[in-house]
C-alpha positions in Angstrom: 0.0 0.0 0.0 2.8 2.4 0.9 4.8 1.4 -2.2 1.8 2.0 -4.5 1.4 5.5 -3.2 5.1 6.3 -3.6 5.3 5.0 -7.1 2.6 7.2 -8.4 3.8 9.8 -11.0 3.6 13.2 -9.5 5.7 15.1 -12.0 2.6 16.9 -13.4 2.0 18.6 -10.1 5.6 19.6 -9.6 6.9 22.9 -10.9 9.4 22.6 -13.7 12.7 23.7 -12.3 15.3 25.5 -14.5 18.8 24.3 -14.9 20.1 27.1 -12.7 17.8 26.3 -9.9 18.6 22.6 -10.1 22.3 23.3 -10.0 21.8 25.6 -7.1 20.0 22.8 -5.2 22.8 20.4 -5.9 25.5 23.0 -4.9 23.7 23.9 -1.7 23.0 20.3 -0.6 26.5 19.2 -1.6 28.0 22.1 0.3 26.2 21.1 3.5 27.1 17.4 3.2 30.6 18.2 2.2 31.1 20.5 5.3 29.9 17.7 7.6 32.0 15.0 5.8 35.1 17.2 5.7 34.8 17.9 9.5 34.4 14.2 10.1 37.3 13.1 7.9 39.7 15.7 9.1 39.1 14.6 12.7 39.4 11.0 11.6 42.7 11.8 10.0 43.9 13.6 13.1 42.8 10.7 15.2 44.6 8.3 12.8 47.8 10.2 13.0 47.7 10.3 16.8 46.8 6.6 17.0 49.5 5.7 14.5 52.2 7.5 16.6 51.0 6.0 19.9 50.4 2.4 18.6 53.1 2.2 15.9 52.6 0.4 12.6 52.2 -3.1 14.0 49.5 -2.4 16.5 47.9 0.1 14.2 47.6 -2.6 11.6 45.8 -4.9 14.1 43.5 -1.9 15.0 42.7 -1.4 11.3 41.9 -5.1 10.7 39.6 -5.1 13.8 37.7 -2.0 12.5 37.5 -3.6 9.0 35.9 -6.7 10.6 33.5 -4.4 12.5 32.4 -2.6 9.4 31.6 -5.9 7.7 29.8 -7.1 10.8 27.7 -3.9 11.0 26.9 -4.1 7.3 25.6 -7.6 7.8 23.5 -6.6 10.8 21.9 -3.5 9.4 20.4 -5.5 6.5 19.5 -2.3 4.6 17.0 -1.3 7.3 18.7 2.1 7.7 17.6 2.9 4.2 14.2 1.4 4.8 13.7 3.7 7.8 14.5 6.7 5.7 12.0 5.8 3.0 9.1 4.6 5.1 9.3 7.1 7.9 9.3 9.9 5.3 6.2 8.5 3.6 4.3 7.8 6.8 5.2 11.2 8.2 3.7 12.9 5.2 0.5 11.0 5.9 0.6 11.8 9.6 0.3 8.1 10.3 1.8 7.8 13.8 0.8 4.2 14.2 2.6 3.3 11.0 5.7 5.4 12.0 5.8 3.7 15.4 5.5 0.3 13.8 8.2 1.0 11.3 10.6 2.2 14.0 9.9 -1.0 16.0 10.4 -3.2 13.0 13.5 -1.5 11.6 15.4 -0.9 14.8 14.2 -4.1 16.5 14.9 -6.5 13.7 18.4 -5.0 13.0 19.3 -4.9 16.7 18.4 -8.6 17.0 20.6 -9.4 13.9 23.4 -7.3 15.4 23.4 -9.3 18.6 23.5 -12.6 16.6 26.3 -11.3 14.4 28.3 -10.0 17.4 27.9 -13.2 19.3 29.1 -15.3 16.3 32.1 -13.0 15.9 32.9 -13.2 19.6 32.7 -17.0 19.5 34.8 -17.3 16.3 37.4 -14.7 17.3 40.2 -17.2 18.1 39.5 -19.3 15.0 39.6 -16.2 12.7 42.7 -14.8 14.4 44.7 -18.1 14.0 43.5 -19.4 10.7 42.6 -16.3 8.7 45.1 -13.7 9.9 47.7 -16.0 11.5 48.0 -13.6 14.4 46.6 -14.8 17.8 47.0 -11.3 19.2 44.0 -10.3 17.2 41.6 -12.7 19.0 40.8 -10.5 22.0 40.4 -7.5 19.7 37.9 -9.3 17.6 36.0 -10.3 20.7 35.9 -6.6 21.7 34.5 -5.8 18.2 31.8 -8.5 18.7 30.7 -6.7 21.9 30.4 -3.3 20.2 28.7 -4.4 17.0 25.2 -3.8 18.4 26.2 -0.3 19.4 27.6 0.5 16.0 24.5 -0.9 14.3 22.1 1.1 16.5 23.7 4.4 15.6 23.2 3.7 11.9 19.5 2.8 12.4 18.9 5.9 14.5 20.6 8.1 11.9 18.3 6.6 9.2 15.2 7.2 11.4 16.1 10.9 11.9 16.7 11.3 8.1 13.3 9.9 7.5 11.9 12.8 9.5 13.9 15.1 7.1 16.3 16.1 9.9 19.6 15.8 8.0 21.2 18.1 10.6 20.7 15.6 13.4 23.0 12.8 12.0 25.5 15.5 11.0 25.7 16.9 14.5 25.8 13.4 16.2 27.9 11.3 13.8 30.0 13.9 11.9 30.7 16.4 14.7 30.0 15.1 18.2 31.3 11.6 17.7 34.8 12.3 16.4 35.3 15.1 18.9 34.2 12.9 21.8 36.4 10.0 20.5 39.5 12.2 20.2 39.0 13.6 23.7 38.8 10.0 25.1 42.0 9.0 23.3 43.9 12.1 24.5 42.6 11.5 28.1 43.9 7.9 28.0 47.0 8.5 26.0 49.2 8.6 29.1 47.7 5.6 30.9 49.4 2.7 29.0 47.2 3.2 25.9 47.0 0.2 23.6 45.1 -1.2 20.7 42.3 -2.6 22.9 41.7 0.8 24.5 41.6 2.3 21.0 38.7 0.0 20.1 36.9 0.7 23.4 37.1 4.4 22.8 35.7 3.8 19.3 32.7 2.0 20.8 32.1 4.5 23.6 32.1 7.4 21.1 29.5 5.6 19.0 27.4 4.9 22.0 27.5 8.6 22.9 26.4 9.5 19.4 23.6 6.9 19.5 22.3 8.5 22.8 22.3 11.9 21.1 20.5 10.5 18.1 17.9 8.9 20.3 17.4 12.2 22.1 16.9 13.9 18.7 14.5 11.2 17.5 12.5 11.4 20.8 12.2 15.2 20.3 10.8 14.7 16.8 8.7 11.7 17.6 8.0 11.0 21.3 8.9 7.4 22.0 7.0 7.0 25.3 4.0 5.3 23.9 2.5 1.8 24.2 4.3 -0.8 22.1 1.0 -2.1 20.7 -0.1 1.4 19.5 1.6 0.6 16.2 0.9 -1.0 12.8 3.6 -3.3 11.6 4.4 -4.2 8.0 7.5 -6.5 8.3 7.1 -8.0 4.9 7.0 -4.8 2.9 10.0 -3.3 4.9 12.1 -6.5 4.4 11.2 -6.7 0.8 12.6 -3.3 0.3 15.6 -3.6 2.5 16.9 -7.0 1.2 18.1 -6.0 -2.3 19.4 -2.6 -1.0 21.3 -4.6 1.7 22.9 -7.0 -0.9 24.1 -4.1 -3.1 25.4 -2.1 -0.2 27.1 -5.2 1.3 29.1 -5.7 -1.9 30.3 -2.1 -1.7 31.0 -2.4 2.0 32.8 -5.7 1.5 35.0 -4.5 -1.2 35.9 -1.4 0.8 37.2 -3.6 3.7 38.3 -6.8 2.0 41.6 -5.4 0.8 42.9 -4.8 4.3 41.8 -8.3 5.3 43.6 -9.9 2.3 46.6 -7.7 2.8 46.8 -8.9 6.4 46.4 -12.5 5.3 48.8 -12.5 2.3 51.3 -9.9 3.4 52.0 -8.4 6.8 50.1 -6.7 9.6 52.5 -3.8 9.3 51.6 -3.5 5.6 47.9 -3.2 6.7 48.7 -0.3 8.9 50.6 1.6 6.2 47.9 0.9 3.6 45.2 2.0 6.0 47.1 5.3 6.5 47.2 5.8 2.8 43.5 5.1 2.5 42.7 7.6 5.2 44.4 10.3 3.2 42.6 9.5 -0.1 39.3 9.1 1.6 39.4 12.8 2.6 40.3 13.9 -0.9 37.2 12.5 -2.6 34.6 13.9 -0.2 33.6 16.9 -2.3 32.7 14.7 -5.3 30.8 12.3 -3.0 28.8 15.2 -1.5 27.9 16.6 -4.9 26.7 13.1 -6.0 24.5 12.7 -2.9 22.9 16.1 -3.4 22.3 15.4 -7.1 20.2 12.2 -6.5 16.7 13.7 -6.2 17.4 16.1 -9.1 18.5 13.2 -11.4 15.4 11.2 -10.5 13.1 14.1 -11.2 14.7 15.0 -14.5 14.6 11.3 -15.7 10.9 11.1 -14.6 10.1 14.1 -16.8 12.2 12.8 -19.6 14.4 15.9 -19.7 17.6 14.3 -20.8 19.0 17.5 -22.2 19.1 19.2 -18.8 20.2 15.9 -17.2 23.2 15.9 -19.6 24.1 19.5 -18.6 24.0 18.6 -14.9 26.0 15.5 -15.6 28.8 17.6 -17.2 28.6 20.6 -14.8 28.7 18.5 -11.7 31.6 16.4 -13.1 33.6 19.5 -13.9 33.1 21.0 -10.4 34.3 17.7 -8.9 37.3 17.5 -11.2 38.3 21.1 -10.5 38.5 20.4 -6.8 40.1 16.9 -7.1 42.9 17.8 -9.6 45.1 19.9 -7.3 44.6 17.5 -4.4 45.7 14.7 -6.7 48.8 16.6 -7.7 49.8 17.3 -4.1 49.4 13.6 -3.2 51.5 12.5 -6.2 54.2 15.1 -5.8 54.6 14.8 -2.0 53.6 11.3 -0.9 56.6 10.7 1.4 56.1 14.0 3.2 52.4 13.4 3.6 52.9 9.8 5.0 55.6 11.0 7.3 52.9 12.7 9.4 52.0 9.2 10.5 55.6 8.3 11.4 58.8 7.3 9.5 57.7 3.7 9.3 54.8 4.7 7.1 56.8 6.4 4.3 57.4 3.1 2.5 53.8 3.4 1.3 54.6 6.4 -0.9 54.2 4.6 -4.2 50.9 3.0 -3.0 49.6 6.5 -2.0 50.3 7.9 -5.5 48.5 5.0 -7.1 45.5 5.3 -4.8 45.4 9.0 -5.6 45.2 8.2 -9.3 42.4 5.7 -8.6 40.5 8.5 -6.8 41.0 10.8 -9.7 39.6 8.2 -12.1 36.6 7.7 -9.8 35.9 11.4 -9.7 36.8 12.3 -13.3 34.5 9.8 -14.9 31.4 11.5 -13.5 28.4 10.5 -11.5 27.4 7.6 -13.8 26.7 5.4 -10.8 24.2 8.0 -9.4 22.4 8.2 -12.8 22.1 4.5 -13.0 20.7 4.3 -9.5 18.3 7.1 -9.7 16.9 6.1 -13.1 15.8 2.7 -11.8 18.5 0.4 -13.3 19.1 -1.3 -10.0 19.9 -4.7 -11.5 22.6 -3.0 -13.5 23.9 -1.5 -10.2 24.1 -4.9 -8.7 26.0 -6.3 -11.7 28.5 -3.5 -11.5 29.0 -4.1 -7.8 29.6 -7.8 -8.4 32.0 -7.1 -11.2 34.0 -4.6 -9.1 34.2 -7.2 -6.3 35.4 -9.9 -8.6 38.1 -7.6 -10.1 39.3 -6.5 -6.6 39.4 -10.0 -5.2 41.1 -11.5 -8.2 43.8 -8.8 -8.5 44.4 -8.7 -4.7 45.0 -12.4 -4.6 47.2 -12.2 -7.7 49.2 -9.0 -6.9 49.5 -8.7 -3.1 51.8 -11.8 -2.6 54.1 -10.4 -5.4 54.1 -6.6 -4.8 52.6 -6.2 -1.3 51.3 -2.6 -0.7 51.8 -1.6 -4.4 49.8 -4.7 -5.5 46.9 -3.7 -3.3 47.0 -0.1 -4.7 47.2 -1.4 -8.4 44.2 -3.6 -7.7 42.3 -0.6 -6.4 43.2 1.4 -9.5 42.2 -1.3 -11.9 39.0 -2.0 -10.0 37.9 1.6 -9.9 38.9 2.2 -13.5 37.0 -0.9 -14.7 33.7 -0.1 -13.0 33.7 3.6 -13.6 34.5 3.3 -17.3 31.8 0.7 -17.5 29.3 3.1 -15.9 30.4 5.8 -18.3 29.6 3.5 -21.2 26.3 2.3 -19.7 25.1 5.9 -19.3 26.0 6.7 -22.9 24.3 3.6 -24.3 21.1 4.1 -22.2 20.8 7.9 -22.5 23.4 9.1 -25.0 25.0 11.3 -22.3 28.7 11.9 -21.7 30.2 13.8 -18.7 32.6 16.0 -20.7 32.6 19.1 -22.8 35.1 21.7 -24.0 35.1 23.6 -20.7 37.2 20.8 -19.2 40.2 22.2 -21.0 40.4 25.0 -18.3 41.0 22.9 -15.2 43.3 20.5 -17.1 45.3 23.5 -18.4 45.4 25.0 -14.9 46.7 21.7 -13.5 49.5 21.5 -16.1 50.6 25.0 -15.2 50.5 24.2 -11.5 52.6 21.1 -12.0 55.1 22.9 -14.2 55.5 25.6 -11.5 56.5 23.0 -8.9 58.9 21.3 -11.2 60.6 24.6 -11.8 61.0 25.7 -8.2 61.8 22.2 -6.8 65.6 22.6 -7.1 65.5 25.7 -4.9 62.7 24.7 -2.5 63.1 20.9 -2.3 60.2 19.4 -0.2 62.7 16.8 1.0 64.5 19.5 2.9 61.8 20.2 5.5 58.1 20.0 6.2 58.0 23.8 5.8 59.3 23.6 2.2 56.6 21.0 1.5 53.9 23.4 2.8 55.4 26.2 0.7 55.4 24.0 -2.4 51.8 22.9 -1.9 50.8 26.5 -1.3 52.4 27.6 -4.6 50.8 24.8 -6.5 47.3 25.8 -5.2 48.0 29.5 -5.8 49.0 28.9 -9.4 46.1 26.5 -10.0 43.6 29.0 -8.6 45.2 31.9 -10.4 45.2 30.2 -13.7 41.6 29.1 -13.3 40.5 32.6 -12.5 42.5 34.1 -15.4 40.8 31.7 -17.8 37.4 32.9 -16.5 34.7 31.3 -14.5 31.6 29.9 -16.2 28.1 31.1 -15.5 27.4 28.0 -13.3 30.6 28.7 -11.2 29.7 32.3 -10.7 26.2 31.3 -9.6 27.7 28.8 -7.2 29.9 31.4 -5.5 27.0 33.8 -5.2 24.9 31.0 -3.7 27.5 30.1 -1.2 27.8 33.8 -0.1 24.0 34.1 0.3 23.6 30.9 2.2 26.5 31.9 4.6 24.7 35.2 5.3 21.4 33.5 5.8 22.8 30.9 8.2 24.6 33.6 10.2 21.5 35.8 10.3 19.4 32.9 11.6 22.0 31.9 14.1 21.0 28.2 13.9 23.0 25.4 12.4 19.9 23.1 12.5 17.8 25.6 10.6 20.5 26.4 8.1 20.9 22.7 7.3 17.3 22.2 6.5 16.5 25.3 4.5 
C-alpha cells in the first residue's frame, strides 16, 4: 500500500525547475554534506595520526583489521534497514500516520538490533579461530571479541541516523555522527594516552564514542517523535519493509565488503605492518574524494526528477557541470598527493613512508573515480538497480582477483594497483552504460580549463623544486603545496569562471549570510 502510493507519478503537479535552480539545489545540498563530511574526515585523519604515533605500525595494523571486521559485521547486521527507515518514515510522516511510524521504527530498529546481537555473538565465538586461521595472528583474537561486543552499538547508531533522516532532519545525523562523535572520541584518546594506551583501548574508545552518538540521536528522535507510547499502539508491515531492504542490503554489502576486504587480504597474504601503512594511505585518499561524493549525494533527487520528466537534455548538462566541479576540486589534491607522498605519510611516522608509491597509485584511482562523473548515481536514480548490482559484483570480482594475484608479489603496491584497476573498470563501464542508455557523456570543451590550470601548477612546482626541495623540511613541503594551489587557482581565474561557477559562488555567499542571520545550524541545514 505504501509502495503503491510512492510509485505514483507526481511530475505533473511539480513545478518545472530550471537548470540554474537545479544546479543551485545540488550545490547547496552538496556544500552542507561536504562540510559535515570534511569535518568528520579531518578529525578521523587527526585521530589516525595520533593513534599511529601511539600504537606504531604493527598495533595500528591490528586496529585497522579489527575495524574492517567491525564494518563488515555492522553491514551484515543493518540489513539495509537504515535505508528502509529513511524511506518509510518519510512516507508515513507525510500521511501523519503515527501508528505506521511507530510500527516502522519498531520493525526497523528491533529487527536489525536482533541481527546485530546474533552477528556480534558469532564474531565473539569465532574470534580465536579467525585470528589463528585467517590472519595467522593470535593477538587479534581478544580484539575481535571486543569488536563483537560493540557491533550492536555501531548498528544502533546507523539505524537511529536513518530514522532521523526519515523525518527530514539531515542536521541531526551530521551533528551526532559527523561532529560530536569524532570530537568525543578524540577527547577519550587524549585522556587515556598517558595511561598505558594500547590497541584494545583504541577499540573501546571507538565503541564508547559511537554509544554517545547513539544516545544523542535517540534524544533527537524522541524530540521529533516522542517514544514514550504503548508498544502495541503501532501498525507493523514487516514483509514490505524487508522486501525493500533486502536488495538494498545486498548491493550495499558488496560495496562495504570490497571497501574492507583489501585490508583483510593484505593482512592474510602480506604483513600486519603493511595493513597499517595501507590503512594510513587510504585515510588520506578518503578525505580527498569527499567533495565529489557530496555533490553526488545532493544530485540524487534532481537526477530522479529529470529522468521522470524525460528531460535528458538538462540531465546531460547537470552530468557535465557536476563532473567539472568535482574534477576542478580533485585535480590539485591529486597533484599534491602524487608530488609529496613521502612527506604526507611521514605525518603518521617514519615507518609509514614506504607506502609512498601506493599512495600515489591510490590518488590516481581516486582521480579516475571522480573524473568519470556521476554515472553510478544516474544508473541508481533512473531505476536500473539490476545494473547497479551487476556493477557491484564485477567490481568485487576484479578487486578479489587482483588482490590475490598481486599482493603476494608486490605487497602494498599490489593492493594499490588492484584498487586502481578495479575503480577504472567499474567507472569506465558506468560511463559506457550511461552513454548507451541515454546518449550522455560527462565531458565538454570547458574541461580544458581545469586541465590547463593543472598542467601550469605542476610545471611551476617542477621549476621551483631545485630551490625549494620538499625533502629538505616540512615547511618547504607546505610552501610547495601553497604555490601549487595558488598557481592553479590563479590560472583558473584568469581563464574565467563559467556562469554556473559564478552562480555557485553567489549562492555560497548568500547561504552563509542566511545561516549567520538565523543563528541556527539546524535551521540552516534544512533550508
